[in-house]
VOBA-1610 file (N, C-alpha, C; in pm, whole numbers, padded with zeros to 5 digits, always signed):
BEGIN
Met+02191-02303+02495Met+02211-02167+02540Met+02081-02088+02517Pro+02026-02017+02618Pro+01901-01944+02602Pro+01919-01822+02511Met+01811-01791+02437Met+01813-01672+02350Met+01775-01550+02432Thr+01838-01439+02401Thr+01806-01315+02469Thr+01795-01203+02367Gly+01744-01091+02410Gly+01743-00970+02329Gly+01667-00982+02199Leu+01722-00922+02096Leu+01657-00912+01966Leu+01627-01048+01905Lys+01720-01143+01918Lys+01698-01277+01863Lys+01574-01341+01923Ala+01559-01331+02054Ala+01443-01389+02121Ala+01315-01319+02078Phe+01320-01188+02066Phe+01202-01112+02024Phe+01159-01152+01883Ile+01255-01163+01791Ile+01223-01202+01653Ile+01162-01341+01652Cys+01214-01431+01730Cys+01160-01566+01739Cys+01016-01563+01791Leu+00991-01487+01895Leu+00856-01476+01951Leu+00758-01418+01850Val+00801-01315+01777Val+00715-01255+01675Val+00683-01358+01567Phe+00785-01430+01521Phe+00767-01532+01418Phe+00666-01637+01464Leu+00670-01674+01591Leu+00578-01773+01645Leu+00442-01714+01682Gly+00429-01581+01671Gly+00303-01516+01705Gly+00279-01503+01853Leu+00385-01506+01932Leu+00370-01502+02077Leu+00397-01365+02138Ala+00454-01274+02063Ala+00484-01142+02117Ala+00362-01052+02106Ala+00343-00969+02205Ala+00232-00873+02202Ala+00258-00771+02092Pro+00153-00726+02023Pro+00174-00626+01918Pro+00225-00495+01977Leu+00306-00425+01901Leu+00356-00296+01946Leu+00241-00195+01949Lys+00242-00108+02045Lys+00139-00006+02058Lys+00168+00109+01964Ala+00064+00166+01909Ala+00080+00284+01826Ala+00091+00407+01916Gly+00008+00412+02021Gly+00012+00525+02113Gly+00127+00512+02211Glu+00174+00627+02260Glu+00282+00629+02358Glu+00220+00638+02497Leu+00261+00550+02588Leu+00210+00551+02724Leu+00280+00663+02801Val+00199+00756+02856Val+00253+00872+02927Val+00180+00890+03060Glu+00244+00963+03150Glu+00177+00999+03275Glu+00067+01098+03245Phe-00050+01076+03307Phe-00167+01161+03277Phe-00266+01143+03390Glu-00307+01252+03452Glu-00396+01244+03568Glu-00518+01334+03550Gly-00621+01306+03629Gly-00735+01394+03637Gly-00861+01344+03567Tyr-00853+01228+03503Tyr-00969+01174+03431Tyr-00985+01026+03462Asn-01106+00978+03450Asn-01133+00838+03475Asn-01080+00749+03362Pro-01032+00631+03396Pro-00990+00536+03293Pro-01105+00512+03194Gly-01069+00500+03066Gly-01169+00479+02962Gly-01218+00607+02898Thr-01166+00722+02942Thr-01206+00852+02887Thr-01108+00892+02776Ile-01161+00952+02670Ile-01078+01014+02567Ile-01069+01162+02601Val-00947+01215+02606Val-00925+01357+02633Val-00847+01415+02515Ile-00898+01522+02457Ile-00833+01586+02343Ile-00790+01726+02383His-00660+01755+02365His-00606+01889+02387His-00579+01950+02250Thr-00671+02036+02207Thr-00665+02092+02072Thr-00536+02168+02046Lys-00501+02259+02135Lys-00382+02342+02114Lys-00255+02257+02099Ala-00245+02151+02177Ala-00127+02063+02171Ala-00137+01961+02057Arg-00256+01948+02000Arg-00282+01849+01893Arg-00247+01708+01941Lys-00303+01676+02059Lys-00283+01545+02121Lys-00417+01488+02165Leu-00430+01357+02151Leu-00545+01283+02202Leu-00491+01184+02304Tyr-00560+01172+02416Tyr-00521+01080+02522Tyr-00635+00982+02547Tyr-00600+00855+02553Tyr-00695+00755+02598Tyr-00649+00712+02736Val-00728+00746+02838Val-00688+00724+02977Val-00697+00575+03010Thr-00585+00518+03053Thr-00578+00375+03082Thr-00583+00342+03230Ser-00545+00439+03315Ser-00548+00419+03461Ser-00554+00557+03527Ala-00554+00558+03660Ala-00564+00685+03732Ala-00450+00781+03701Asp-00336+00728+03652Asp-00222+00816+03628Asp-00150+00793+03495Met-00213+00719+03403Met-00149+00690+03274Met-00250+00700+03160Ala-00197+00730+03040Ala-00281+00736+02920Ala-00197+00704+02798Leu-00262+00655+02695Leu-00198+00643+02565Leu-00213+00778+02496Gln-00104+00831+02446Gln-00103+00962+02381Gln-00084+00944+02230Tyr-00167+01016+02153Tyr-00159+01011+02008Tyr-00150+01152+01951Lys-00076+01167+01845Lys-00070+01292+01768Lys-00195+01297+01680Ile-00258+01415+01671Ile-00380+01429+01591Ile-00379+01559+01511Gly-00460+01562+01408Gly-00492+01686+01338Gly-00623+01737+01396Val-00636+01867+01408Val-00754+01927+01471Val-00815+02033+01380Gly-00922+02095+01428Gly-00991+02198+01352Gly-00903+02318+01323Arg-00919+02368+01200Arg-00845+02490+01164Arg-00907+02609+01237Ser-00847+02722+01225Ser-00894+02843+01293Ser-01042+02866+01261Gly-01120+02889+01363Gly-01263+02911+01347Gly-01345+02783+01341Lys-01280+02669+01338Lys-01351+02541+01329Lys-01329+02453+01453Gln-01259+02507+01551Gln-01232+02430+01673Gln-01349+02442+01769Trp-01361+02344+01853Trp-01466+02345+01954Trp-01415+02277+02080Ser-01484+02297+02189Ser-01448+02230+02313Ser-01575+02191+02385Gly-01563+02098+02476Gly-01679+02052+02551Gly-01668+01905+02582Thr-01778+01851+02630Thr-01785+01711+02666Thr-01889+01643+02579Thr-01856+01528+02527Thr-01947+01451+02444Thr-01920+01304+02469Phe-01964+01218+02381Phe-01941+01075+02396Phe-01939+01007+02260Val-01884+00887+02258Val-01882+00808+02136Val-02023+00755+02111Met-02074+00783+01990Met-02208+00734+01953Met-02201+00601+01878Asp-02099+00586+01792Asp-02091+00468+01707Asp-01948+00453+01656Lys-01919+00341+01594Lys-01788+00315+01536Lys-01809+00252+01399Arg-01716+00283+01305Arg-01727+00228+01169Arg-01589+00188+01117Val-01587+00080+01039Val-01467+00033+00972Val-01475+00077+00826Trp-01369+00139+00774Trp-01363+00192+00636Trp-01496+00258+00599Pro-01536+00362+00674Pro-01669+00421+00654Pro-01680+00502+00525Ala-01801+00507+00473Ala-01833+00604+00368Ala-01841+00740+00437Trp-01828+00847+00360Trp-01834+00980+00418Trp-01925+01069+00335Ser-02019+01132+00403Ser-02105+01234+00342Ser-02064+01367+00402Pro-02006+01455+00323Pro-01962+01584+00379Pro-02079+01660+00442Pro-02063+01708+00565Pro-02166+01790+00628Pro-02188+01920+00549Ala-02299+01984+00574Ala-02335+02107+00501Ala-02225+02212+00507Ser-02160+02228+00622Ser-02054+02329+00635Ser-01937+02299+00542Val-01906+02173+00523Val-01797+02134+00433Val-01841+02153+00288Lys-01964+02114+00256Lys-02016+02129+00119Lys-02019+02276+00077Arg-02052+02367+00170Arg-02052+02510+00136Arg-01912+02556+00100Ala-01814+02509+00174Ala-01675+02551+00150Ala-01613+02478+00031Glu-01655+02356+00005Glu-01598+02275-00102Glu-01711+02209-00183Pro-01786+02292-00260Pro-01906+02241-00329Pro-01879+02134-00434Trp-01755+02118-00477Trp-01721+02017-00578Trp-01719+01875-00520Leu-01722+01862-00387Leu-01719+01728-00327Leu-01847+01652-00361Pro-01836+01522-00384Pro-01957+01442-00407Pro-02039+01433-00278Asp-02165+01395-00292Asp-02251+01383-00174Asp-02209+01268-00084Val-02150+01163-00143Val-02102+01049-00065Val-01970+01001-00127Ile-01873+00978-00042Ile-01747+00918-00085Ile-01745+00778-00023Pro-01743+00674-00108Pro-01747+00537-00053Pro-01626+00509+00037Gly-01644+00417+00130Gly-01534+00375+00217Gly-01421+00314+00135Gly-01301+00323+00189Gly-01185+00268+00120Gly-01066+00361+00135Glu-00958+00326+00070Glu-00833+00400+00087Glu-00838+00544+00038Asn-00930+00580-00051Asn-00940+00717-00101Asn-01036+00803-00019Asn-01095+00745+00083Asn-01192+00816+00164Asn-01122+00899+00271Pro-01162+01026+00289Pro-01098+01111+00390Pro-01113+01061+00534Met-01207+00971+00561Met-01227+00919+00697Met-01125+00812+00733Gly-01053+00760+00637Gly-00950+00661+00665Gly-01006+00526+00705Ala-00925+00450+00778Ala-00954+00311+00810Ala-01064+00293+00914Arg-01080+00386+01004Arg-01179+00375+01111Arg-01236+00512+01141Ala-01360+00512+01188Ala-01422+00635+01236Ala-01488+00606+01370Ile-01460+00691+01466Ile-01524+00687+01597Ile-01615+00809+01598Leu-01744+00784+01581Leu-01840+00892+01563Leu-01882+00949+01698Leu-01877+01081+01708Leu-01914+01150+01831Leu-02055+01204+01819Glu-02115+01236+01932Glu-02247+01298+01930Glu-02236+01426+01847Gly-02328+01446+01755Gly-02322+01562+01665Gly-02260+01520+01533Glu-02199+01614+01461Glu-02146+01581+01328Glu-01996+01554+01325Tyr-01932+01547+01440Tyr-01787+01530+01444Tyr-01745+01385+01469Ala-01619+01356+01435Ala-01566+01221+01454Ala-01416+01228+01483Ile-01368+01121+01541Ile-01226+01092+01550Ile-01204+00988+01442His-01116+01014+01348His-01105+00921+01236His-00964+00917+01179Gly-00941+00818+01096Gly-00815+00807+01024Gly-00814+00908+00910Thr-00719+00894+00820Thr-00711+00988+00708Thr-00639+00924+00591Asn-00673+00970+00472Asn-00599+00930+00352Asn-00490+01032+00321Lys-00471+01129+00411Lys-00366+01230+00397Lys-00286+01236+00528Pro-00199+01137+00552Pro-00129+01131+00681Pro-00042+01254+00709Glu-00003+01327+00605Glu+00078+01447+00626Glu+00001+01557+00700Thr-00132+01544+00711Thr-00212+01646+00780Thr-00221+01622+00931Val-00183+01501+00975Val-00188+01470+01119Val-00085+01558+01190Gly-00130+01626+01294Gly-00044+01717+01367Gly-00070+01862+01332Gly-00157+01888+01235Gly-00185+02024+01193Gly-00323+02073+01234Phe-00349+02198+01203Phe-00481+02260+01221Phe-00547+02253+01084Val-00620+02145+01057Val-00654+02110+00920Val-00800+02078+00892Ser-00880+02053+00992Ser-01014+01999+00966Ser-01124+02103+00988Tyr-01245+02058+00968Tyr-01364+02139+00993Tyr-01419+02112+01133Gly-01341+02048+01219Gly-01381+02021+01356Gly-01360+01877+01400Cys-01336+01788+01304Cys-01306+01649+01338Cys-01161+01637+01383Phe-01127+01517+01432Phe-00993+01490+01482Phe-00933+01378+01398Arg-00823+01409+01328Arg-00759+01314+01237Arg-00644+01242+01305Met-00637+01113+01280Met-00528+01031+01335Met-00465+00952+01221Tyr-00343+00907+01243Tyr-00285+00811+01150Tyr-00375+00687+01153Asn-00388+00619+01040Asn-00475+00501+01036Asn-00436+00397+01139Trp-00306+00371+01157Trp-00265+00270+01256Trp-00301+00313+01397Asp-00300+00444+01425Asp-00339+00492+01557Asp-00488+00477+01581Val-00569+00518+01483Val-00714+00509+01502Val-00758+00362+01506Glu-00688+00275+01435Glu-00720+00132+01444Glu-00697+00080+01585Glu-00590+00128+01650Glu-00564+00087+01788Glu-00670+00145+01881Leu-00696+00276+01873Leu-00794+00340+01960Leu-00932+00277+01944Tyr-00968+00244+01822Tyr-01097+00183+01789Tyr-01122+00058+01873Gln-01016-00018+01900Gln-01029-00141+01979Gln-01067-00113+02124Tyr-01030+00003+02176Tyr-01050+00033+02317Tyr-01183+00099+02349Val-01242+00167+02253Val-01361+00247+02284Val-01489+00177+02239Gln-01597+00212+02305Gln-01730+00160+02273Gln-01827+00277+02274Pro-01945+00261+02213Pro-02046+00366+02228Pro-02066+00395+02376Gly-02075+00523+02407Gly-02087+00568+02545Gly-01956+00614+02606Thr-01843+00584+02543Thr-01713+00629+02594Thr-01715+00782+02604Pro-01682+00839+02721Pro-01679+00986+02733Pro-01562+01047+02658Val-01586+01165+02602Val-01486+01239+02528Val-01486+01383+02579Val-01369+01431+02621Val-01353+01568+02671Val-01258+01641+02576Val-01305+01752+02520Val-01224+01831+02427Val-01193+01965+02493Thr-01064+01996+02507Thr-01021+02123+02566Thr-00933+02196+02469His-00920+02326+02490His-00829+02404+02404His-00694+02401+02467
//
């Protein structure tokens, strides 16, 4: 008798044959070329455009009041468990921070960092409760599992559009 439903899925996962579950939600999305990252600050959503009419949607934390920005940029580099050196604007506001926080689970950059032109990044976080809020100095925070997924799709040169 053939297996169906949950039993078949569990068997496939056990054998390593099932595709991994996506962290991002596939949604209808138009107006941008596939391979573009689009960030809607007000909605606290990041979209990775997969086709002419679809994108993976992720919940993100964005810049707090006075720290938000908009424009077009691109991915400059990518890092796994990156060290973090707080930019001058962060050091002025939080002078007790060390000059460098080594990569790892206690690092505010989280599991992955997608570095943008300038001093901003799309990155994971060691404070997942902040994802979805107006919380940063201009960077975009994602759950670690989300940024790990996005990290696989983007390369240096990937366009990034940030809107309010």
